[in-house]
N, C-alpha and C positions, 0 to 999 in steps of 0.2 A: 510633532507628537501632540496629540490631543491631551487635554488635561484629564487626569484621573483623580477623583476625590473620594477618599475613604474616611469614615468616622470610626475611631477606636476609642479606647479608654486608657487612661494612665492615672493611677491613684484616685479614682473616682472623678477625674476631670476628663471631659471629652477632648479628643485630639482630632483635629481636622487635618488629615494628611494629604498634601497636594503633590502629585507626581506629573512632571511635564512642564508645559508652558501655560502661564496664566495671561491670556489675552482676551480682549473684548467679549465675545460671546461666552467663552469659558468663565470670564470674570463674573458674569451675571449668575452662572450656576454656583460659583464660589460664594457670591454674596447671599444667594438664597439659602445655602447650607449654613452659612454663618448666622444668618438671621434666625433660622430654625433653632440653632443652639442657643443663641442669645435669648430667645423667648422662653427657653426652658429654665432660665434663671439660675444657671450654674454660677458658682462663686468665681470660677476661673475657666477659661477656654484656652486651649493650646492650638496654635497653628504651626504645623510641622512643615517647614520649607526645605527639609533635608534633600528631598528628591525633586525639587523645583529648579529648573534651569533658566527660567526667564519669567519676569513679572512686568507687565506694562503699567502705564500710569493708572489705568482703571483698577487693576488688582491692588496696587499700592494704596490707592485712594480708599478702597474697601477696608484694608487693614487699618488705615489711619482712622477712618470713620468708626469702625467697631471698637477700636482702642478707646476713642473718645466716649463712645456710648457706655462701654464697660466702666470707665473711670467715673462717669456721672452716676452710674448705678452702684458705685463703691465695690466694683468687681474688677477682675484682672484678666487682661488678654496677654498671653505669653507666646512669643515667637521662638521656635526652635530651628536652628540652622546648624546641622551636624557637620558641615564642611567648614572647618576653621581656616582653610587656605585663603589668604587675603586676595588671591586672584579669582576666587569663586565669584560668580556673578552676583549672588545675593549678598555676600559679604561686602563687595565693592559698592553695590547699590545702597545698602544701609549706611556704609561709611560716607559716601558722597552726599547723601541726603541727611546725614546726621541723625538717622533714626535709631542708632544704637543708644543715643542719649534720651530718646523718647520712649521706646518700647522696652519691655522686659524681654531680653533675648538670652536664651540658654543655648549652649553648644550641643546639648543632647537632652533627651528626656530625663536621664538620671540626674541632671543638674536643675531640673524644674522644682521650684518651691511654690506650692499653691497658696 
C-alpha cells in the first residue's frame, strides 16, 4: 500500500497523518511535508501513526531528526499511535528501539497536550 499523507489540525496544532507504509521514496515525501510544517514555526507538530502499518529506518530517522530539530527550537514533536496493542508493529518498534522514552507519545489525539 502506497503511503498516503494528510495534514489536518487538532487544537491549532498541525497533524501529519500517515496511512500505509513509510518506505524509502515515500519517506522522502514524508520528510518534505514535515519540513514544510517545521518551517511554519508551530509550537508543536503531531505525527499520527495510527494508520501506519510499517516504517523503515528512513522513516524512523526522519522522526528522530525532526524531534531533535523541534527540541533545539524549544518546540515539541508529538507522536500518536492509537493502537495500544503491544503486538502492533509501531508499538513493538518503539518499544524495541526505546523511543517511548525519547518521544512524546500519545495513544490518541484526545491525550495530546501541546
